[in-house]
Backbone as ProteinMPNN parsed JSONL, in Angstrom:
{"seq_chain_A": "XXXXXXXXXXXXXXXXXXXXXXXXX", "coords_chain_A": {"N_chain_A": [[131.25, -23.04, -85.948], [129.27, -24.991, -85.657], [127.121, -23.419, -84.893], [126.749, -21.873, -87.184], [126.118, -23.839, -89.077], [123.784, -24.887, -87.947], [122.129, -22.614, -87.969], [121.962, -22.087, -90.742], [120.803, -24.474, -91.613], [118.372, -24.333, -90.283], [117.194, -22.052, -91.452], [117.112, -22.789, -94.166], [115.633, -25.118, -93.938], [113.182, -24.121, -93.005], [112.364, -22.667, -95.219], [112.165, -24.703, -97.104], [110.176, -26.281, -95.961], [108.013, -24.532, -96.07], [107.741, -24.206, -98.838], [107.164, -26.825, -99.582], [104.755, -27.2, -98.236], [103.131, -25.306, -99.511], [103.137, -26.31, -102.096], [102.382, -28.993, -101.764], [100.021, -28.845, -100.183]], "CA_chain_A": [[130.849, -23.875, -87.088], [127.973, -25.628, -85.362], [126.077, -22.378, -84.905], [126.501, -21.504, -88.582], [125.417, -24.959, -89.73], [122.422, -24.955, -87.392], [121.375, -21.461, -88.473], [121.694, -22.284, -92.17], [119.849, -25.585, -91.737], [117.067, -23.848, -89.821], [116.627, -21.147, -92.461], [116.812, -23.57, -95.374], [114.54, -26.037, -93.583], [111.929, -23.352, -92.95], [111.969, -22.338, -96.608], [111.754, -25.949, -97.763], [108.887, -26.685, -95.387], [106.964, -23.641, -96.617], [107.569, -24.528, -100.26], [106.488, -28.127, -99.658], [103.369, -27.016, -97.796], [102.407, -24.579, -100.563], [102.994, -27.184, -103.276], [101.63, -30.197, -101.378], [98.67, -28.51, -99.725]], "C_chain_A": [[129.455, -24.471, -86.834], [126.849, -24.596, -85.437], [125.721, -22.014, -86.343], [125.703, -22.6, -89.286], [123.972, -25.017, -89.249], [121.574, -23.82, -87.938], [121.009, -21.661, -89.931], [120.652, -23.385, -92.354], [118.458, -25.129, -91.344], [116.411, -22.977, -90.88], [116.222, -21.926, -93.704], [115.629, -24.502, -95.103], [113.21, -25.311, -93.593], [111.44, -23.063, -94.364], [111.478, -23.587, -97.319], [110.38, -26.372, -97.264], [107.772, -25.83, -95.973], [106.7, -23.985, -98.074], [106.808, -25.847, -100.407], [105.028, -27.983, -99.265], [102.56, -26.331, -98.892], [102.162, -25.488, -101.769], [102.132, -28.397, -102.934], [100.195, -29.862, -101.008], [98.018, -27.598, -100.761]], "O_chain_A": [[128.586, -24.446, -87.705], [125.773, -24.864, -85.972], [124.548, -21.863, -86.684], [124.737, -22.323, -89.997], [123.049, -25.177, -90.047], [120.427, -24.034, -88.329], [119.864, -21.429, -90.32], [119.728, -23.243, -93.154], [117.475, -25.49, -91.991], [115.227, -23.132, -91.177], [115.123, -21.747, -94.23], [114.738, -24.652, -95.94], [112.222, -25.819, -94.124], [110.253, -23.197, -94.664], [110.491, -23.541, -98.053], [109.522, -26.772, -98.051], [106.711, -26.342, -96.331], [105.545, -24.048, -98.495], [105.919, -25.97, -101.25], [104.154, -28.579, -99.895], [101.43, -26.73, -99.17], [101.097, -25.435, -102.385], [101.26, -28.786, -103.711], [99.261, -30.52, -101.467], [96.872, -27.186, -100.587]]}, "name": "protein", "num_of_chains": 1, "seq": "XXXXXXXXXXXXXXXXXXXXXXXXX"}
């Protein structure tokens, strides 16, 4: 469970960070 949550959070986080950087910057 922890591995799945961590993996999903990492993937989603990366996508969110990229989207925020593209929109913010």
